[in-house]
Backbone bond lengths (Angstrom), bond angles and torsions (degrees), N, CA, C in turn:
res aa  C-N    CA-C-N  psi(-1)  N-CA   C-N-CA  omega(-1)  CA-C   N-CA-C  phi
1 M - - - 1.458 - - 1.521 108.34 -
2 E 1.292 117.45 128.41 1.458 122.16 179.53 1.524 110.08 -73.06
3 K 1.324 115.42 165.60 1.462 120.94 -177.76 1.525 112.11 -52.61
4 N 1.313 116.98 -51.17 1.460 120.67 -175.88 1.521 112.72 -73.83
5 K 1.322 116.82 -17.53 1.460 119.28 179.64 1.519 111.21 -63.82
6 L 1.334 117.68 -36.75 1.461 120.40 177.94 1.521 109.68 -62.00
7 K 1.304 115.67 -47.23 1.467 120.20 178.70 1.529 110.52 -61.15
8 D 1.323 116.54 -43.06 1.467 121.00 178.90 1.527 111.39 -63.90
9 S 1.331 116.30 -41.68 1.460 120.61 179.80 1.524 111.05 -62.99
10 L 1.322 116.03 -44.39 1.459 119.86 179.07 1.525 111.27 -63.31
11 K 1.325 116.07 -36.50 1.461 120.18 177.86 1.533 110.36 -66.08
12 K 1.340 116.54 -41.26 1.469 120.26 179.02 1.524 111.15 -66.22
13 I 1.332 116.72 -37.85 1.464 120.10 176.75 1.528 109.57 -61.98
14 E 1.308 116.05 -42.72 1.469 120.07 177.61 1.524 111.12 -61.89
15 E 1.332 117.19 -39.74 1.463 121.35 178.05 1.532 111.05 -63.28
16 I 1.324 116.76 -38.67 1.470 120.69 178.02 1.529 109.81 -64.51
17 I 1.319 116.36 -44.49 1.464 120.62 178.52 1.516 110.05 -60.10
18 N 1.327 116.52 -45.12 1.466 120.62 179.00 1.523 111.30 -62.85
19 W 1.333 116.92 -37.18 1.466 120.82 178.65 1.528 109.53 -59.32
20 F 1.334 116.46 -46.21 1.464 119.91 178.69 1.520 111.36 -63.57
21 D 1.336 116.48 -40.97 1.463 120.67 179.97 1.526 112.11 -62.98
22 E 1.330 117.17 -32.48 1.462 121.45 -175.67 1.525 113.49 -83.75
23 Q 1.315 118.29 -12.90 1.457 121.58 -176.17 1.523 110.90 -78.16
24 E 1.317 116.08 126.51 1.456 119.84 173.75 1.522 109.25 -81.65
25 E 1.318 114.76 -39.12 1.455 121.05 177.10 1.524 106.90 -135.45
26 I 1.312 116.38 113.42 1.460 120.66 -173.23 1.519 111.62 -79.64
27 D 1.311 114.32 129.26 1.456 122.10 171.16 1.527 105.79 -75.35
28 V 1.324 116.69 114.68 1.458 121.24 -174.21 1.522 111.71 -58.98
29 E 1.312 117.80 -42.81 1.468 120.79 -179.24 1.533 111.05 -66.03
30 A 1.310 117.15 -43.43 1.465 120.43 178.09 1.522 109.59 -66.68
31 G 1.320 116.82 -38.69 1.460 121.07 178.15 1.515 111.85 -62.31
32 L 1.327 116.10 -41.24 1.461 120.83 178.47 1.527 111.10 -61.99
33 E 1.315 116.50 -42.21 1.467 120.37 178.22 1.530 110.66 -63.30
34 K 1.326 116.42 -40.14 1.469 120.38 177.94 1.528 110.62 -64.32
35 V 1.330 116.66 -40.34 1.459 120.70 178.89 1.525 110.02 -64.33
36 K 1.322 117.37 -44.32 1.466 121.31 178.59 1.534 110.62 -59.71
37 E 1.320 115.63 -44.64 1.464 120.27 178.81 1.528 110.09 -62.66
38 G 1.328 116.24 -42.82 1.457 120.88 179.28 1.519 112.38 -61.64
39 V 1.328 116.66 -42.26 1.465 120.78 179.16 1.528 110.50 -61.85
40 T 1.316 116.58 -44.14 1.468 120.85 178.34 1.523 110.65 -60.77
41 L 1.319 116.64 -44.53 1.466 121.18 179.67 1.525 111.17 -64.95
42 I 1.314 117.02 -40.71 1.461 120.89 -179.81 1.527 110.26 -65.06
43 K 1.325 116.89 -43.32 1.470 120.19 179.42 1.526 111.25 -61.73
44 S 1.326 117.18 -46.00 1.466 119.74 -179.21 1.531 110.88 -67.93
45 S 1.328 117.22 -36.06 1.465 120.70 178.21 1.526 110.52 -66.99
46 K 1.321 116.44 -41.36 1.458 120.88 179.24 1.530 110.28 -62.60
47 K 1.324 116.35 -42.04 1.459 120.89 178.41 1.532 110.44 -62.14
48 R 1.318 116.74 -45.04 1.467 120.68 -179.62 1.521 110.93 -65.53
49 L 1.331 117.31 -39.47 1.460 119.77 177.75 1.525 111.16 -62.64
50 K 1.328 117.38 -37.75 1.462 121.48 177.31 1.530 110.05 -64.56
51 E 1.338 116.50 -41.45 1.463 120.59 177.31 1.526 110.64 -60.99
52 L 1.321 116.35 -43.04 1.466 120.75 179.02 1.524 110.95 -64.60
53 E 1.323 116.08 -40.55 1.461 120.30 177.95 1.534 109.98 -60.16
54 N 1.324 116.50 -43.51 1.458 120.71 178.55 1.527 111.26 -62.94
55 E 1.332 117.05 -40.02 1.462 120.84 177.87 1.527 110.80 -63.54
56 F 1.346 116.75 -42.19 1.458 120.29 177.76 1.527 110.94 -62.07
57 E 1.323 116.70 -41.04 1.457 120.71 179.36 1.528 110.89 -62.65
58 K 1.343 117.32 -41.12 1.462 120.99 178.19 1.533 110.59 -62.50
59 V 1.319 116.12 -43.35 1.476 120.51 179.27 1.518 109.52 -63.91
60 K 1.322 116.51 -44.65 1.466 121.31 179.96 1.527 110.55 -61.36
61 T 1.325 116.72 -46.24 1.461 120.97 179.43 1.526 110.59 -61.98
62 G 1.315 117.08 -44.02 1.459 121.05 178.12 1.514 111.88 -60.73
63 L 1.312 116.43 -41.11 1.467 120.59 179.11 1.519 110.83 -66.66
64 E 1.332 116.96 -43.60 1.454 121.01 179.71 1.535 110.45 -62.48
65 E 1.343 117.15 -40.90 1.462 120.83 178.47 1.521 110.70 -64.95
66 E 1.321 116.98 -38.89 1.461 121.04 179.84 1.523 110.73 -67.60
67 I 1.306 117.07 -38.54 1.466 121.45 179.88 1.525 110.27 -68.01
68 D 1.338 116.54 -38.30 1.462 121.17 -178.63 1.532 112.41 -70.15
69 D 1.317 118.13 -23.45 1.477 121.02 -178.07 1.501 112.70 -76.88
């Protein structure tokens, strides 16, 4: 996932939430499709966040090693 994809995914998740909030009467089939899309976005966002966490840990470890030398 590219850098901006995380931001885009989070924006799409917000749009899905807003869609549900705006519905007076939810179309079950349309709602199901929105939920499926949301799950896919959440999974990819979670994966990207884990990748970012790992990158931060590498930077932190590198900095700590440099400071210790």
